[in-house]
N, C-alpha and C positions, 0 to 999 in steps of 0.2 A: 600545235596539232590542227590539221585540216578538219573541215566539217565532215560529218558522217555521210557516207555515200552508199549506193546500192548498185549492184550489178546483176544481170540476168543472163543465163545461157540455156539454149535449147538442151533438153536433157532426156536421154532414154532411161526412164525408170524401170527399176526392176523390183518386183515384190518377192523376196525370198521367204519361202514357206518350208521351214524344217519339219521333220517328222515330229519332233518334240520341241518345245519352246515356241515363243511368239514369232509372228511374222515381222519382217524387217523391210523398210523402204531403203533402197539404195540407189544412189545417183551421184552426179558430179556438180558441185556448186560453182566451179570454175575450172577452165582448161588453159593450160599454158600456151603461150605463142599464138593464140587466136586472136586475130585483129578483129576488134568491134569499133563500129562508127558511133560515136556519141553525138547524135544529132548532126548539125551543121559546124559544130565546134572543133572537134579534134577525134583522132582515132586513138585507140588504146589497146595494149597487150600486156599480159602478166607473165613475168619471167619466172622460170623454175626456181623454186626455193623461197618464193615470196611469203608463202604461208608458215614456213618452218618454225618461227618463233611463236607467233600468235596461236597457232593450232595446238600448241603444246601448253601454254601459259594461261589462255584465256577461258573462262567458264562460258562456253558458248551455248546458246540455245537453239533448238530447232523448232522454227516457227512456220506456220502456213500463211503466206501472203504477209510476212513480216509482222503478223498480228500477234502482239504479246499476250492476247487472251486465247490463242490458239497454239498452246505449246504441245509440241510432239516429243521433244526429248531434251536432254542437257548433258553436256560432256561430263560435269562434276559427279554425276550418278551413274554413268555408263549407259544411259539410255540413247545417248548420241555419241558416236565414235567417227573421229576425222583422220583420214590418212592422206598425206600427200605423196603422191606417186608420180610416175613419169608422164602421166596424162594430166594432172591437175589436183584439185582438192576434192576427194571422194568422201562421201558421208555415208553412214549407215545408222538409220534411226529405228529404234524400237519404239513404236508408237503406244500410247496408253489404250487401255480397253474401254474406250469411251464411244458413244454412238457417233460423234463429230469424225473421231479418227477412223472409224470403220467406214464412214461415208467417204472419207478421203481416199481410203485405200481402193474403193470402187471407182472412183473418179480417175485414179491414176492408172489402174488396169484397164479402164475404157479408153484412155487416151485424152479424156477432157481436160486434165491438167498436164502440161508437158514442158513446164519450165522450172528451172532451179534459179535460186538467187542467194545473195549473200550481202550482208551490210558490214562496213569496215571503216576503219580510221587510218590515217597515215600521217607520219610526222615529217619534219624537214630532212631532205636527202633520202627519202624512200622512193623518189621517182626521178626518171630522166625524160627529157624532152628533145625531139628532133625536129627542127623547123626547116629542114632543107627542102622539104617536099611541099606541094600545094596545100595539103592539110596536115598540120602538126601531129605527130606521133608521141604518145605518152606512153613510156614503158614503166610499169609498176615493179620495182625491184624487191619491196618489202612492205608488208601490212604491219603497222605497229599495233592495231587492235583488230579483233575479228568478233562481232557481236551475235551474229545469228546466220543460220543457212536454212534452206528448206524449199520446199516446192512453192511455186507461185503460179497464179492464174494468167497475169500479164507481166510483160517485163517493165522493169524501173525506167527505162529510157527508150524513145523519147517522148513517150505518150502522156507522162504526167507533168504538170506544170512545176511541181516541186523538183522533179529531176531535171527539167529544162533550167530552171534557176540555178540548181546546184552545178550544172555542168558549164553554164556561162560564168559563174564565180569561179570555178577551177580554172577556165581558160583565162579569165581576167586576172587572177592571181599569178599564172604563169607569165602572162604578157608583162605585168607590173615587174616581176622578178627578173625577167630578161631585160627590161629597159634599165632597171637599177643596175644590173650588171654590166650592161654596156656603158652605162654613165660612169660607173666606178672604173672600168677599164679606160675610158677617155681620160678621165681625171688623172689616173696613174700615169698615162702617156705624157699629158701635159706637164705633170709635175717632173717626171724624168727628164723631159726636154729642157724645161727651165733649169734644172739642176745641172744639165750637160752645158748649157749656154753659160751659166755662172761659173763653172769650171774652166770654160775656154776664156772668159774675160779675165779671170784671176791669172791664168797662164800667160795671158797678153801683157800683164803688168810688168 
């Protein structure tokens, strides 16, 4: 399993206020096929269907700024609802009736907070890399784990040192895996060539 990662997307939040019932925070944690440049290391996009498994099985929290002390909702009790549609991963949060949540609603409506983010984990085979261009492209096909979603003040990349280290590690892991793959291919070719030569020598006897 790879390290826990975070991503951010600019989001047009909506505050839905029904005639009856609590207000809801509605936005997108991620959008499909939008290319994001992760610092100077690589580019990245999310393929449709990537959230299908984890959005249904994981007990995901809605957090403000990824802070576990600022819980806004949770999928297991229905205060957070996740829907994967043709655009991306849409969320609907029914925030608690707390002063902090009420203050956040004001910040969202004013546009002071305008980003969404999510944190996730991935397993082997969940991603594809394309090294044909100047900057590698990482395509995420599947998220094995989804931990939290919600509004954020600042993006996770590339401003934080933790984010930069994580991105460097991801790129380094890919480079190591690519080199290992090339090494294995080369060894397999050499072995096939040796076997062919041995067969030719035996045929010459």
